[in-house]
Each structure stands twice: as structure tokens, then as C-alpha cells.
N, C-alpha and C positions, 0 to 999 in steps of 0.2 A: 504494500500500500504506500502511495507516494508520501502521505503524511508521516508515516514511520521513517521513511528514508530521509525526509527533511529533518526530522527530529534527531536521528542518528548523526546527521551531518552538521548539526548546530545551526540549522536554518529556520527553526520553528520555536515559538514560545507558546506554551499552554497558559490560558487564563482561566483559573478555576472560580474566580469571584463571579457572582451572578451579574449578568449584563442584559440589557434590554435591546432586542433587535430593532426597536423603533429609535433611531438616531444615535443611541449610545455606541453601538458597535461601529457605525460609520465614522463617528468623531474620533474614536480611538484609532481606527485604521488610517484615517487621514493624517493624524499626527505621526504615526509610525512610518508611513510611506514618505512623507516629506521630511520627517526628522532624520531619515537615513539617506536623504538625497545627496548624490555626488555627481558633479558634472552635468547637471540638468536631467538626470534620470532618477526614478524613484528607487527607494531602498528600504532598509529596515527588514526585520524578520517576517516570515509568514506567521499568522496568528490562528490559534485554535481556541475558540470560546466554548468551554465545556458546559457551561451552565446558562442556558438561554431561556429558561422557563418553559421549554418544550422537551420532548424526549430526544432531541437531536442537537449535537454540537454544530457550530458554524465555523467555517474556516475562511479567512480572507488573506489577500496579498500572497497567495501561493506562488505566483509567477513574478513577483516584484523585485527581481535582481537578475543580473547576468548569469550567475551561477544557477539559480533556480529555473529560469526559463530553459537553460541548456539541459539541466537534469530532467525537466519535464518532457523534453524532446529526445531523451535518451542519448545525449551527447556530452562530450567534455566541454565543448564551446560551440557557439553559433558558427564560427568560421569553419569548424570541422564538418558541419552539416553541408555548408556551401561547397566545400572542397569535394565531399563525397558525391554530391549531386552533379557537380561539374565533371567529375571523373566518369560517372555513369553515362552522362550525355555524350562525352567524348567517345566513349566506347560504342555507344549505340549508333552514333552518326558516322562511324568510320565507313569508307567505301568498301564494299565486300563483293568484288567481282568474281572471284574463284570459288569453287565448292569448298575448298579448304578454309578460305576466309569466312565463308558463311557458317561453316561448322564451328569456327572459333567463337561465334556469337552465342552458342548453346549455353555455356555457363552463365552468361548474362541473362538469358531468357529464363533459366532455371532459378536464378536469384530473384528476378522480377516476379515470377509466379508465386513467390512466398509472400508477396505484399497484398495480394487480393484478399478481401474479407471472406470469411468462411461462415456458412449457415449451419446451425445445429438444431436438431429437433428437441433437445433437452431444454428445460427451464433454466434460466440464468440466475446468478446470485441477485441480480436486480429485481427478481420476482419472488424472492424468498418470503416476503411479508406483504400482505395487502393492507393498506392503511384504512382503518375503519372510518376515519373522518375525512375531511377535505383539506383545503389549503390552510385552514385555521390551525391545523395540527403542526404545520411547518414553521420554522423560524425565518420567515421571509422578511427581509430588511426594508425599513423606510430609511433612505439614505440622507435626504436633505429636507429641511422644514417646509419648503415650497412644493415638494413632490405631491402628486395627486393621490398618493397612497403608498402601499407597499409594492415593491417590484422584485421579481425574479430577475437577477442580473447576469447569470451565467447559464442560460438555458441552451441546450442543443436541440433545436427544433427540426424534427424530421417530417418531410413532406414527400409526396410522390407526384410526378408529372402524370396527369390523368390520361394523357394520350399515349405516352411511351412507357410508363411505369418506372422511369428513371428516378432514383432517390436523390434527395438533397438534404444536407444538414447545414443549417444556418443559425446565427445567433441574433435573436430579436428579443429585446426586453419584453417582459410580461407584467403589466400592472394587474394586481389582484383586485377584482371587483367584489367578489364574495368567495365563499369556500368552494364553489363549483365553476366559477367563470373568471377569465382574465382577458386583458387586451392582447392582441397579437400585432406587435408593432413592426411589421415588415414594410419597408419603404418600397416605392413603386419600382425602383431599380433592382430589387432583390429577387432571387429565384423563388422564394416562398410566395411573394406577391404575384409572380408570373404563374405559378401553379394555381393560386387562388383565382386569378383572372380566367385561366383556362377552364376551371371547374364551373365558374359562373357562366361562361360562354356555352358550355356543354349541358347546362341545366342540372348539374350535380349539387344536391342540397346538403350532403354530408361529406365534406372533404376531410379525410382522416389526417390527424396530426398527433404525433407522439413526441413528448419533450423529455429528454434525459438530463440528469444533473450528476456531475462527478464522474467517477470511474478513472481510468487511465487519463492523466492530464493531457496527453497528446490529442485526445478527442476534442477538448476545449479549444486548443489551438487550431485544429483542423477546421472547426466550425467557423472560425474567423478568417481563415486563409482565403486569398483571392483566387480560388480555383476556377478554371474554365467551366462554363455552364454545361451540365451533363456529365462531368467527371466526378466520380465518387470520392467524397472527402475521406472515407475510410481507406481508400487506396493510398492517399497521402499519409494517413496515420500508420498504415502498415509499412510504408517506406521508412518513416521516421523512426519507428520502434523496431524495425527489422523482423517483424513477424506479423501474421495476419490478425485482424480483429475478428473475434468470435461474436457472431450476431445471433440473437434469438428473436423469435416472432412475438410480437405484442399479443396480449390476451384478448383485445377487443377489436383489433384491426390487422391489416396485412403488412404493417410496417415492421422492419427488422431493426433492432437496436443492439448496442454492445451489451454483452451479458454481464459485464462487471461494473456497470454504472451503479451509482448509489441510489438514485431515484428514477422512476419512469412515470410520467404523467400522460395518460392516454386520453384522447378525446377527439373532437371534431370542430370544424368551423363551417358555418352555413353561409355560402356566398350570396344567398338570396336574402339574408337577414340584414336589416338596416345597420349601418356602421354605428359604433358607439364612441363617445368622446373619451379619449385616453390622454393622460398627462395632467399637468406638467411633470417633467422629470429632469433632475439635475444631471446633465449629460457630460460626455467626455470632452466637449468643447470648453467646459468651465462655465457655461451658461445653461439656463433652463431651456430645454426644448418645450415649446408651449403646447397647449391643447390642440388636438386634431382628431378627426374620425378614423377609426381603425376597426378591423373585424373583432368579433368576440370568440374566444376559445372556450368550448364547453367540455368539462372534464367528466369522463366516465369512470375511470379507476386510477388509483395511485398505488404503485408497488415500490418496495425498497429493499435494500440489503439489511440484514440483521444489525450490522455495525455501521449503518449509513451516517455520513457526515454531509451536512448541507453546505455546498460551496457558494460563495458570493464574491462579488468584486465591487469596489467603489470607484466611480469615475467622478470627475469634477475638474477644478483648476489644476492643470498639470504642474509638476510631474505626478503621475499616478501609475498604478500597476500596468495599465494598458500600454504604456510606452515600450514595454518589453515584448509585447506581441508585435508591435511595429518593427522593433529591432530584429526579431526572428524573421519576419516577412522580407525585410531588406536582404538578408543573407540567403534565405531559401529560394527566393524567386529571382535573384540576380542572374544566375546561370541561364535559366530559360529565357529571360529578357534578352540577354546578350546573344544567344544562339538563334532564337526564333524571331526576334523583333528588331533589336538594335545592336549590331556587332561592335559599334564604336563605344558603347557604354562600358565603363570600367568599374564604377562603384556607384552605389545609391544610398542616400541617407535621408531619413525623415526625422528631423529634430523633434524632441518631445513637445517643445513649445508650439509646434505646428499641428498638434493633435491629429497626426496621420495624414490629413488631407489638405491642410492649409499651406504647408511648405514642404518641398522636397528638393534635395540637392543631388545633382548627377554629375559625375566626372566622366568626361568623354575624350576620345581621340578626335581632335579637330584638325582636319586636313584641308578644308575648303570653306569659303564664305557661305553662310546660311546653314551650316551643319547643325548648330544648336537648335535652330528653328525646325529642322527636319526631325531631330530627336524629340522635341517638345510635341510636335504634331502627332508623332507615333505614340508617345506615352499617353497623351491626353485622349487617345482613342483605344487604350488598352485596359480592359477590365476595370478594376477599382481605381487605377490611376486617372480615370476620367474625372474623378472628383477633385483632383489637385487644383489648387488655386494659384499658388506662386511656385514656379520652378526656377532654380538657379543652376546654370550650366557652368562648370569649371574645367580647367585643363585636366588631362587624364591623371597626372601625377600629383594633383593638389590634395592636401589632407582635409577632406571635406568634413570630418568630424571635429576639427579644431575650429570652434565657433568664433574665436577671436580673429584667427587668420581669415576665416570666411568673411567676416564683417569687413575687415580691411580690404579684401579683394573686391567685394561688392561696392564699397565706397570709392573704388578707383575706376569705375566704368564710365563710358561716355553715354549720358542719358539718351540723347537723340538717336544714337546708333544702337545701343545695347538693350533698351527696354522695348519689348514687343508684346502688344496686347492681343488677346484672343477672346473668344466667347464660346461658352458651351455648358455642359452639365457640371453642376456642383453638388456637393452633399446636401441632402434635404435639411440637415441640421445647421447649415450655414445660414446665419441670421442676418448677414449684412446686405444681401441682395434684395432688389425690389420684387423679384419674382422667385419664390422658393424653388430651389433645385436647379436654377439656371442663372448664370451671371458671367462676369468677365474673368479672364485669367491673365497672368503676367509671366512672361519668360524674361529672366535677367541673364543675358549672355555675357558671362564673365570670363570667357575663354581667351579674350584678347584685351585685357585692361590697358588703359593709358596711364601716363604718369601724372598728368594734371587732374586734380580732384575737383569734382563738381560740388556744389553747395546743396546738401540735403537738409530739409527742414521737416521735422515731424511734429504734427499737432495732436496733442492728447487732451482729454478732459482734465480739469483741475484735480479731480479725485485720484488721478494716476500719479500725482506727485509723490516721490519717495519710493516708488516701485523699482525693482532691479531691472537691469537690461533684459534678462530672461523673461521677467513678468511682463515688461512692456512689449517684447516681441510677441508673446502669446496674445496679449490684449489687442495690439495693433493688427495682427493678422486676422484675428476673429472679427474685427470691426471694419475690415477693408473690402471694398469692391474696387479692384484696381483701376478700371477705366473711369469710374466715377470719382475716385478719391485721390488719384495721382495726377498732378499737373506739372508740365515740363515747360520751362522758358529758358532756352539756351542751355547753360550749364547749371541752372537752378532747378531743383526738384522739390515740390511740396507734397507731403504724404499726410492725408487727413485720417488719423486713427481714432477720431472721436466717435462717440455714440451718434447714431443717425436717428434722431427722434422722428416718429411717424409724422407725415404731413406733406412734404414735397413729393412731387410725382416720381422721382427717382429713388426715393427712400422706401424701405420695407414698411408694411402696414402695422407690424408689431415689432417691439424690441424687448428681448428677454433680460432678466436680471442675472447677475453672477451668482454662482452657487456658494453660499456661505452658511455656516451653522448658526442656529439661534442661540442667544445669550444664555438661556436656561440650561441647554445641553452642554455648552462650553463650561459653565460653572459647575455642573454635576461632574463632568469628567475631571476638571481641575481638582475638585474635592476628593474624588475617589482614586486618583492616580496611584497612590501607594498600594492600593488593593490589587491592582492589575499585575503587579510583578514585572513591570517593563523597564525598570531601571530609572535613570535620571528623568526628571520631569521634562516633558515636551509641550511647549505651548501650542495653542490651537492655530493652525494656518489661517483659519477664517478671519482672525483679527486683522490680518493684513489686507483683506479684500472687502470688509464690510462697507468701507467708504465708497466702493464702486457700485 
């Protein structure tokens, strides 16, 4: 069990004091994540809350360090995963003209065959116990005071394409409405939403959905990974852990799920049913995603392991645990990007302040004019990279993870030559655009910087005074619609990072608040800190952002 491995490795702290899943666990987790921050990434130990007022412990921050995300993916380091995949692709793509050369591929094929998921007719550990009650029996967290309720934050949502039968596993937050219903927050760009739309078109009124929690941690990563549509996420999981995932059939539908998960929540969504208001939710952008209509998930049965642990994650103002999922994706998907899409790409980095989609940095071999624009066009049309808002292109040998050097490089560009604006799909959670899910993009071509430095002027709300560079980077990117908010006059560039209050035609109709904890919960955790056994006192990060 991964929790035991983390404990043996000194990566986990047990908290035996009673804690409340409503806000208290989230506040403790936020302090630990940011209290251990180094170099812009989240840190601190994984946490196991043993006394939650239910029959189940809660674990948070399982993936919140370089070592833990590597352990979760069965590797010594993320670099080793990238090297392994690159080696496999090199071998698979070798020209094989002769019979002897083709025979040489047999060991590779035998190795790959071990990654495909296996189906078993036996019941799995995840089906050992049928929960007599509903969701009220589970320690589902309420993370932020402005949340619309309690949310399941690490669900592995299984759906089937109604036309092909192809399975998909995605991660879509689930707001608890009552003990038998939740929201199903799949954005229009996601595969689950596509399956839902297909069921609606075909007149299917009971779309089967099964939700897993826990199990091998590689499942959680696979559910977040930018896999091509139609490719089984458990094939990726099998590759990462080097052995097949064992799947068992659900009790009430024809969906197959990993046998070793901690919980399985089986049910259905009715595409003909009116959508229901879901949210707000303190999201990974550091702002609340506001209320919107989404489908309702109806629960038929809940099963679990005898020793089940309820997994949860906290998202909010970065850095948080989710930064390490982005770090893993950078390494795992760089080899396929280079071989199948952009051979000039040498490295890819998504700084935590960019919350995965607001900022990406790509190091490229630049041999001709316009090559950075070529790369941007291809990446902005590739999978989840379509959500990227700002892309910085650097020389191939540039240390893109050295943020001070990166800033110096960007400040040396020629604004009229090197700033290129585009338009396209953005993440639905991007709050800065006038039209949700669509807006402007910016390529900063820093592959050929000049020596004379332009004059950059950044405009922030007065409340941002005193924030660090990292915090201002997060805030500025979140509030930015590049084409609207960047003006260039010769060598002078003005970047408007202020809040865009609703009203003007090019402003959004709604503007969310920043995720901060309420004073009562902060005071409670302050008073109880010695009971948690977490060492030196860590102040609440929310106190830095309440003025926002």
C-alpha cells in the first residue's frame, strides 16, 4: 500500500487528533504544502488524518514532492521515466527492412503486451464491503469557505463511448448535493462530456458512470494525463508501473475498474435531465470557479476495501500538490511531442505559478525565422496544450527552469518583433476573458534576444502591494487576456494585470474572488496546532491573500 511505503520512507505524518473534514483538514494541508515550498513548488509531508468523525481516514498531499510523485509512478525520478519512454520510442520507430530486423522487435512487443489491462471475473478488494449508507458516511472535504458544499476532489470517473464502447477515465470534481447525488463537472472539452453528448444524441437516458477513489497512485495520475482520445488510461498506468492493471466488473453496470481501489461509487447520469447548478469551488487557479449548470450523478451503490482510506487533494493559490502532476506530465509527454509533433522541441516547463495552462516555456532548436511561431501553432493545436495562454520560446540550451534567468531573457526581447498574439481555446476556468473558454494567446519569442532592453510597465491592483515576484506572476497571468491587456508603443510595453470588473464590453461578465480561508478556521487551526504533531508552527497562507 502506497501509504505504508511513504511512511517507511519518512514521507508521511499521521495525525491522530480529531479533525473536521469541513475546512479544518484543508487549512492544515494548505499550511503544510506551502510551508514546505522550495523553488516555487509545493512540499511538506503527505498527511494521514486518522480521526475524521467517520469510519474512514483521509489522506492529503500524497503527491506533493518530487520524491513522492516519482514513487507514485514507480520510478526513482521523473527524468528516468522520460528516458525510459524515449528509449522505447527509439526502438519502436527504428526502420526494420529485413526479416531479421523485424524479428528483433519481438522482445519489445512482448514487453508492451504486459502493459495492457487484464479483466478478471473475480470480485476485487474494492468490492469487499458494500456501504450501507450514502455519501454522508464518507469524509468528503469542504475545502474553502466560499465553496458551494463538499467536493470529491480526486475522483477517477469512468465512462464509456456509447457508440464504440471505448472506456475513458477522467478527473472531474464532484460536488455533493445529498447522500445519493453529486454534480458531474466535466467541461465541454473533456471526453466525459463528449460521451454525455453522444448519449443525449442517441436518446440514452441512463449513461453508466463509475467513480473510483484511491488504489495504486498511478491510477490518479493517469486520470489527469493528456492522453489521446480513445486511448486507455490504464495502458499508460501499466507502462508506468511495468505490469498490467487488474480490472473487475462493476456490480450495477458494465464498466470495469481497478480491483485494488479503495472506493467505487457506481451510478448513472441522465442526459435528458435538466442540468443543475454546481459550484462555486475554490479551484487550482487560486480563484473560485463560479456557479454553472452541470449534469447530476445518481448513485446506486458504494463499495470499498476493508482498510479503505479516503484520498483528497487541495487546490487553490499555488504552489499546491497539483504542481507535481504538471511536472510529471512535462517529463512523460516530452518524448512523444518531440517525435510525433515537434522534433525541434528540446524541453518543456510549466511553472507552478502558471497553474498548468496559463504559462508554458519551451526550449527549441531555432534554425530559421518564424520557427517559434511554427512551434506555438502546433502546440496550441495539440491536446490539452490548446488551453495554454502564454508560451515562451527559448534557445535549445537555455535553462528554462531557472526562473531568474528566464525573466532576464524575456526582458531582453524586442516587443514589436518578438510578441505574437493569437486567438483560440482557453481553459473554461480562465476568468479573464470576455467569452468563457475562448480568448487571446501570446507567444514570446525569446530565441533571439537583443541587447537593448525595452521598458516594461506592469499594472497591479493596490491590494497586490507586498506580494512576491512569484505571487505577482500567478496573479498577473490569471488576470491577463493578452490582446486586451498588453499595449506596445515602440520599445515600451504596458501589461495590465489588474482585476477587470464587469461592465465594459471586452470584460468578463463575472469576476471571481481569490481562495482564502475564513478567520474562524484560521484561529481554530492556530489554537490546535500543537495537537496535530506537525512540528514548528506554520502560519496560514491565506493571511497573505485576504486583501485580494
